[in-house]
C-alpha positions in Angstrom: -83.9 -50.7 -75.3 -81.5 -51.7 -78.2 -82.9 -51.3 -81.4 -83.1 -54.9 -82.3 -85.1 -55.8 -79.2 -87.7 -53.7 -80.2 -87.9 -54.8 -83.5 -88.0 -58.5 -81.5 -91.1 -57.8 -79.0 -92.7 -55.6 -81.9 -92.2 -58.9 -84.4 -94.1 -61.4 -81.2 -96.5 -59.0 -81.0 -97.4 -59.1 -85.1 -97.0 -62.5 -85.6 -98.8 -62.2 -89.0 -96.5 -59.7 -90.1 -93.8 -62.4 -89.3 -95.0 -64.8 -91.0 -95.4 -62.5 -94.2 -91.7 -61.8 -94.0 -90.5 -65.9 -93.3 -93.4 -66.5 -96.6 -92.1 -63.5 -98.5 -88.0 -65.5 -98.4 -88.7 -68.8 -98.7 -90.7 -67.8 -102.1 -87.6 -66.3 -102.9 -85.8 -68.9 -102.2 -87.6 -71.4 -104.4 -87.6 -69.0 -107.2 -83.9 -68.6 -106.8 -83.3 -72.4 -106.3 -85.8 -73.0 -109.7 -83.0 -71.6 -112.1 -80.4 -73.2 -110.5 -79.9 -76.8 -112.7 -77.3 -78.7 -110.2 -76.7 -81.2 -114.2 -75.3 -78.7 -116.2 -72.7 -79.7 -118.2 -69.8 -77.2 -116.2 -71.6 -78.2 -112.8 -74.4 -76.3 -110.9 -75.5 -73.0 -113.1 -77.4 -70.0 -112.9 -80.2 -68.8 -115.6 -79.5 -72.6 -116.8 -83.1 -72.8 -117.1 -86.6 -71.1 -116.9 -89.3 -72.3 -114.6 -92.9 -73.1 -116.6 -95.8 -71.2 -115.8 -97.0 -73.6 -113.6 -94.4 -74.2 -111.2 -93.9 -70.5 -110.7 -97.4 -70.5 -109.5 -97.4 -73.4 -107.0 -94.4 -71.6 -105.9 -96.7 -68.9 -105.0 -98.9 -70.9 -103.9 -97.6 -72.3 -101.2 -95.5 -69.4 -99.9 -99.2 -67.6 -99.8 -99.8 -70.4 -97.2 -97.0 -70.8 -95.5 -98.6 -67.2 -93.9 -101.2 -68.8 -92.4 -98.8 -71.7 -90.7 -99.5 -70.5 -87.2 -102.8 -70.3 -87.0 -103.9 -73.3 -88.8 -100.3 -75.2 -88.9 -102.1 -79.2 -89.8 -103.8 -77.6 -93.3 -100.7 -75.6 -94.0 -98.4 -78.6 -94.0 -101.2 -80.8 -96.4 -102.0 -77.1 -98.3 -98.0 -77.6 -99.1 -97.7 -81.3 -99.1 -100.1 -81.3 -101.7 -99.0 -78.2 -104.1 -95.7 -79.9 -103.5 -96.7 -83.3 -105.1 -98.3 -82.1 -107.9 -95.0 -80.6 -108.5 -93.4 -83.8 -108.1 -95.5 -85.1 -110.8 -95.6 -82.3 -113.1 -92.5 -80.3 -113.4 -89.5 -81.3 -115.8 -87.0 -79.8 -114.4 -89.0 -79.5 -110.9 -88.6 -76.1 -109.1 -87.9 -76.1 -105.1 -91.7 -75.7 -104.1 -90.8 -78.9 -101.5 -88.6 -76.3 -99.3 -92.6 -74.3 -98.3 -93.9 -77.7 -97.0 -90.3 -78.0 -94.8 -91.2 -74.8 -93.3 -94.4 -76.8 -92.6 -93.4 -79.9 -91.0 -91.1 -77.8 -89.0 -94.0 -75.4 -87.1 -96.0 -78.2 -86.6 -93.9 -80.6 -85.3 -92.8 -77.0 -82.8 -96.3 -76.9 -81.9 -97.9 -80.2 -81.4 -96.3 -82.8 -78.9 -94.2 -85.4 -79.6 -95.8 -88.4 -80.6 -98.0 -86.0 -83.4 -94.8 -84.7 -84.3 -93.9 -88.9 -85.3 -96.6 -89.4 -86.7 -96.8 -86.3 -88.8 -93.3 -86.5 -89.8 -93.4 -89.9 -90.7 -96.1 -89.7 -93.5 -94.9 -86.8 -94.8 -91.6 -88.0 -95.6 -93.3 -91.1 -96.9 -95.6 -89.3 -98.8 -92.9 -86.4 -100.6 -90.2 -89.0 -101.0 -92.6 -91.9 -102.5 -93.9 -89.1 -104.5 -90.4 -88.0 -105.5 -89.0 -91.4 -106.6 -92.0 -93.7 -108.0 -93.7 -90.7 -110.0 -90.9 -88.2 -111.0 -88.4 -88.0 -114.1 -85.8 -88.3 -111.7 -83.9 -92.1 -111.4 -85.8 -93.5 -108.0 -82.4 -93.4 -106.3 -81.3 -89.5 -107.6 -79.8 -87.2 -105.2 -82.9 -84.6 -105.5 -85.0 -87.6 -104.1 -82.8 -88.1 -101.1 -82.8 -84.8 -100.3 -86.4 -84.1 -100.0 -86.2 -87.6 -97.4 -83.1 -86.1 -95.8 -84.8 -81.8 -95.2 -88.1 -83.1 -94.0 -86.7 -85.2 -91.7 -84.6 -82.8 -90.4 -87.1 -79.8 -89.8 -89.4 -83.0 -88.1 -86.3 -82.9 -85.7 -86.1 -79.4 -85.7 -88.9 -78.8 -84.8 -89.6 -81.0 -82.1 -86.2 -79.8 -80.3 -87.6 -76.3 -80.2 -90.9 -76.9 -78.4 -89.1 -79.0 -76.1 -86.5 -76.4 -75.3 -89.4 -73.5 -75.1 -92.0 -76.2 -73.0 -88.2 -76.6 -70.4 -87.9 -72.6 -70.2 -91.7 -72.4 -69.8 -91.5 -74.9 -67.3 -89.0 -73.3 -65.0 -90.9 -69.9 -65.9 -94.2 -71.2 -64.8 -92.2 -72.8 -61.1 -90.4 -69.5 -60.1 -93.4 -67.8 -61.0 -95.7 -69.9 -58.4 -92.7 -70.3 -56.0 -92.6 -66.2 -55.8 -96.6 -66.4 -55.2 -96.1 -69.1 -52.3 -93.6 -67.9 -50.8 -94.9 -65.7 -48.1 -97.9 -67.7 -48.2 -95.6 -70.4 -47.4 -93.4 -68.8 -44.5 -96.3 -67.6 -42.7 -97.7 -71.1 -42.6 -94.4 -72.7 -41.2 -94.3 -69.8 -38.6 -97.7 -70.5 -37.6 -96.9 -73.8 -37.3 -93.7 -73.8 -35.7 -95.2 -71.7 -33.2 -98.0 -73.9 -32.9 -95.7 -76.8 -32.1 -93.8 -75.1 -29.5 -97.0 -73.9 -27.4 -97.9 -77.1 -27.5 -94.7 -78.1 -25.7 -94.6 -75.8 -23.5 -98.3 -76.2 -22.8 -97.0 -79.7 -22.3 -93.7 -79.6 -19.9 -94.7 -76.6 -17.8 -99.0 -78.7 -17.1 -97.0 -81.4 -16.0 -94.3 -80.2 -13.7 -96.3 -77.7 -12.2 -99.4 -79.9 -11.9 -95.7 -82.1 -10.4 -95.0 -79.7 -7.8 -98.1 -78.4 -6.7 -98.8 -81.8 -5.4 -95.5 -82.8 -3.5 -95.6 -78.8 -1.8 -99.3 -79.3 -0.9 -97.8 -83.3 0.2 -94.6 -81.3 2.2 -97.4 -78.4 4.3 -99.4 -81.4 4.9 -96.8 -83.6 6.6 -94.3 -81.2 7.7 -94.9 -81.3 11.3 -96.0 -84.5 11.6 -93.3 -86.6 9.5 -90.5 -84.6 8.3 -89.5 -86.8 6.7 -91.6 -87.8 4.2 -91.6 -83.8 4.0 -87.7 -83.7 2.8 -88.2 -86.5 0.4 -91.6 -84.5 -1.5 -89.6 -81.4 -1.0 -86.6 -82.9 -2.9 -89.4 -84.6 -5.2 -90.2 -80.6 -5.8 -86.1 -79.9 -6.3 -86.6 -82.5 -8.7 -89.7 -82.1 -10.8 -89.1 -78.0 -11.0 -85.3 -78.5 -12.6 -86.5 -81.0 -15.2 -88.9 -78.3 -16.0 -86.3 -76.0 -16.2 -84.0 -78.3 -18.3 -87.2 -79.4 -20.8 -87.9 -75.2 -20.6 -84.3 -74.3 -21.8 -84.5 -77.0 -24.3 -87.7 -75.9 -25.7 -86.6 -72.1 -25.9 -83.2 -73.1 -27.4 -85.4 -74.5 -30.2 -85.6 -70.7 -30.9 -82.2 -70.2 -31.3 -80.8 -69.0 -34.6 -77.6 -71.2 -35.5 -74.9 -68.4 -35.1 -76.5 -67.7 -31.5 -74.4 -68.5 -28.3 -75.7 -71.6 -26.2 -75.9 -68.8 -23.0 -75.7 -64.8 -22.7 -72.3 -63.6 -22.5 -72.8 -60.7 -20.7 -74.7 -59.5 -18.1 -78.2 -58.1 -17.3 -77.7 -54.5 -18.0 -78.2 -52.6 -14.9 -76.6 -48.8 -13.5 -73.2 -50.2 -13.6 -73.7 -49.6 -17.5 -75.7 -46.5 -17.2 -72.6 -44.5 -18.3 -71.9 -46.2 -21.2 -75.6 -46.1 -22.1 -75.1 -42.3 -22.0 -72.2 -42.7 -24.3 -74.3 -43.9 -27.0 -76.5 -41.2 -26.5 -73.7 -38.8 -26.5 -73.1 -40.1 -30.3 -76.2 -40.0 -31.3 -76.1 -36.0 -30.8 -78.3 -35.7 -27.8 -76.0 -34.0 -25.1 -76.4 -36.1 -21.6 -75.7 -35.5 -18.5 -75.0 -37.6 -15.8 -75.8 -37.5 -12.0 -75.1 -40.4 -9.0 -74.9 -40.1 -5.3 -75.7 -43.9 -4.7 -72.5 -45.1 -4.6 -72.5 -48.6 -2.4 -75.9 -49.1 -3.3 -76.5 -53.0 -4.8 -79.6 -52.8 -6.2 -81.5 -56.4 -6.6 -81.0 -57.6 -9.9 -84.6 -56.8 -11.2 -84.9 -53.2 -9.9 -81.7 -52.7 -10.9 -82.6 -54.3 -14.6 -86.0 -51.5 -14.0 -83.9 -48.4 -13.6 -81.3 -48.7 -16.8 -84.8 -49.9 -18.3 -86.2 -46.3 -17.5 -83.0 -44.6 -18.1 -82.9 -46.3 -21.2 -86.6 -45.2 -23.0 -86.8 -41.5 -21.3 -83.5 -40.9 -23.2 -84.7 -42.3 -26.2 -88.1 -40.3 -26.4 -86.3 -37.0 -25.6 -83.7 -38.2 -28.4 -87.3 -38.8 -30.8 -89.6 -36.6 -30.0 -87.5 -33.3 -27.7 -86.4 -31.2 -31.0 -83.3 -30.0 -31.7 -81.2 -28.9 -29.1 -82.5 -30.1 -26.3 -80.4 -31.4 -23.2 -81.0 -34.4 -21.1 -79.8 -34.8 -17.2 -80.0 -38.1 -15.7 -79.9 -38.7 -11.9 -79.3 -41.7 -9.5 -80.1 -40.4 -5.7 -80.5 -43.0 -2.8 -82.7 -41.8 -0.7 -82.9 -44.2 2.8 -84.8 -47.5 1.4 -85.2 -46.3 -2.4 -82.8 -45.1 -5.0 -85.1 -42.7 -7.6 -84.1 -42.3 -10.9 -84.5 -38.7 -12.4 -84.2 -37.9 -15.9 -85.2 -34.4 -17.3 -85.1 -32.7 -20.6 -85.7 -28.8 -21.9 -87.1 -30.0 -25.0 -89.4 -27.7 -26.6 -90.8 -29.9 -28.3 -94.9 -32.0 -28.4 -95.8 -34.8 -27.6 -98.9 -36.4 -25.6 -98.9 -36.9 -22.0 -100.1 -39.5 -19.8 -103.5 -38.9 -19.7 -103.3 -37.8 -23.9 -102.7 -34.9 -23.4 -100.2 -32.2 -25.6 -97.9 -31.5 -23.5 -94.3 -30.2 -24.3 -91.0 -31.8 -24.7 -91.6 -35.3 -25.2 -94.1 -38.0 -26.4 -93.5 -40.8 -25.3 -93.4 -44.8 -26.7 -93.7 -48.1 -27.6 -91.6 -50.8 -25.9 -89.7 -49.5 -22.8 -88.2 -52.8 -22.6 -86.7 -53.4 -25.7 -86.1 -49.5 -27.3 -82.8 -47.9 -27.6 -81.5 -45.0 -29.0 -83.3 -44.2 -31.8 -86.1 -46.9 -31.8 -89.3 -46.6 -33.2 -91.8 -44.8 -30.6 -94.8 -42.8 -30.8 -97.5 -41.7 -28.9 -100.6 -43.9 -28.2 -103.8 -43.6 -26.3 -103.1 -43.3 -22.8 -99.6 -42.0 -23.3 -98.3 -44.6 -25.0 -96.6 -48.3 -24.7 -93.5 -46.6 -23.6 -94.6 -44.7 -19.9 -97.1 -47.8 -19.3 -93.3 -50.5 -19.5 -91.9 -48.4 -16.9 -94.5 -48.0 -14.9 -95.5 -52.0 -15.3 -91.7 -52.6 -14.4 -91.1 -50.6 -11.5 -94.4 -51.4 -10.1 -93.4 -55.4 -10.5 -91.0 -55.1 -7.7 -92.6 -52.3 -5.3 -91.7 -49.2 -6.6 -93.2 -46.3 -8.2 -93.1 -44.4 -11.4 -94.6 -40.8 -12.6 -94.0 -39.0 -16.5 -95.2 -35.7 -16.5 -94.3 -31.9 -18.6 -92.6 -29.8 -16.5 -93.2 -26.4 -15.6 -91.5 -24.1 -18.3 -91.1 -26.5 -20.6 -89.3 -30.0 -20.9 -90.3 -33.0 -19.8 -89.1 -35.2 -16.3 -89.7 -39.0 -15.9 -88.9 -40.1 -12.1 -88.7 -43.0 -10.8 -88.8 -44.4 -6.9 -87.1 -48.0 -6.8 -87.0 -50.2 -3.5 -82.9 -50.7 -2.3 -84.2 -54.2 -1.0 -86.6 -56.6 -2.3 -89.7 -57.9 -0.5 -88.8 -60.9 0.6 -85.4 -60.1 1.9 -87.6 -57.1 3.4 -89.3 -59.9 5.5 -86.1 -62.1 6.4 -86.4 -64.8 4.2 -83.4 -65.8 1.9 -82.8 -63.6 -1.4 
């Protein structure tokens, strides 16, 4: 902070000292002006006259009153106007005591509203100008009398301009502070309203169309044997209702897209075909990964393929974050009869929380199996964490099984068994 800024801050905190300095400056200007004779034989001359004792006393009183101009602006203005009137009536030649009234009028105009400024300014100009023209020793048209009128008018105008600018700046700052305080609250309110609106739309779409599908499916099942034509018509209605539901759901979910999101996915869902790419991402992150596969020619259902990919992704993520430095991971994908076995092993010396809450070497499961990637934030949770829970739920949903636990001698093992065929295919239904 510069010296000027420090001085400005100090004066802002000590306003009385600032007013005293202003009063002293005005006093010096009035005393200096009292020695100038603008009507000398050779033009403006210095030391051509000496103010009398009364003028000096009035100048001191007017300057002293200005010290309190911020605390009582109206009273100070009244006092300085009264002192100036006395000077205008009695002094010959005059001393510039009216300068104190000009400063006091500026203070009143800068600290009150515009109507008050107009009333007080006009009254001050009228009183001082009238007294100067009618009661003073100079002719009414003298330049000194016109100067009193001009200076008081400019003081009122300048004070009003300063007040307007201060009010404008204060309004801008207040608006900015209010916006800063309410921005987060407004964002939360809008998010809640948007969620409520979308939930309402989804409820309306799903409830209406699912109810229609349920009714038409019941009709089709009832008349399938006796009236196949009516059953076909009911199934056509089911198809149309489901298509409408999908379209409306797509439109509703599309509202959640951001402006830069594509209208549709530009790449397929991840699966074992991208296993090498997944392993490379962890190798680039510093985790040695070995991949062994003996499932050549095996085509998994989409759900099983995605589940296998997510299990490997979650397991490698936990190895990367919790197995410690120097750990290595091994991934194997093996076809064994009607299932594919996915195994992820590591030799890390780290410690984490096992499926039952016990401390195990090698790894701590983290949350969010389906959404975690390399470097995702994971952490131990009660019951083994949401990472392992997500693995098990995803694999169990497609008819498989998933186990995870410490290895003998250190490290951790994740083992998932995934069916090659889904349940519908196993029953002979078309996929």
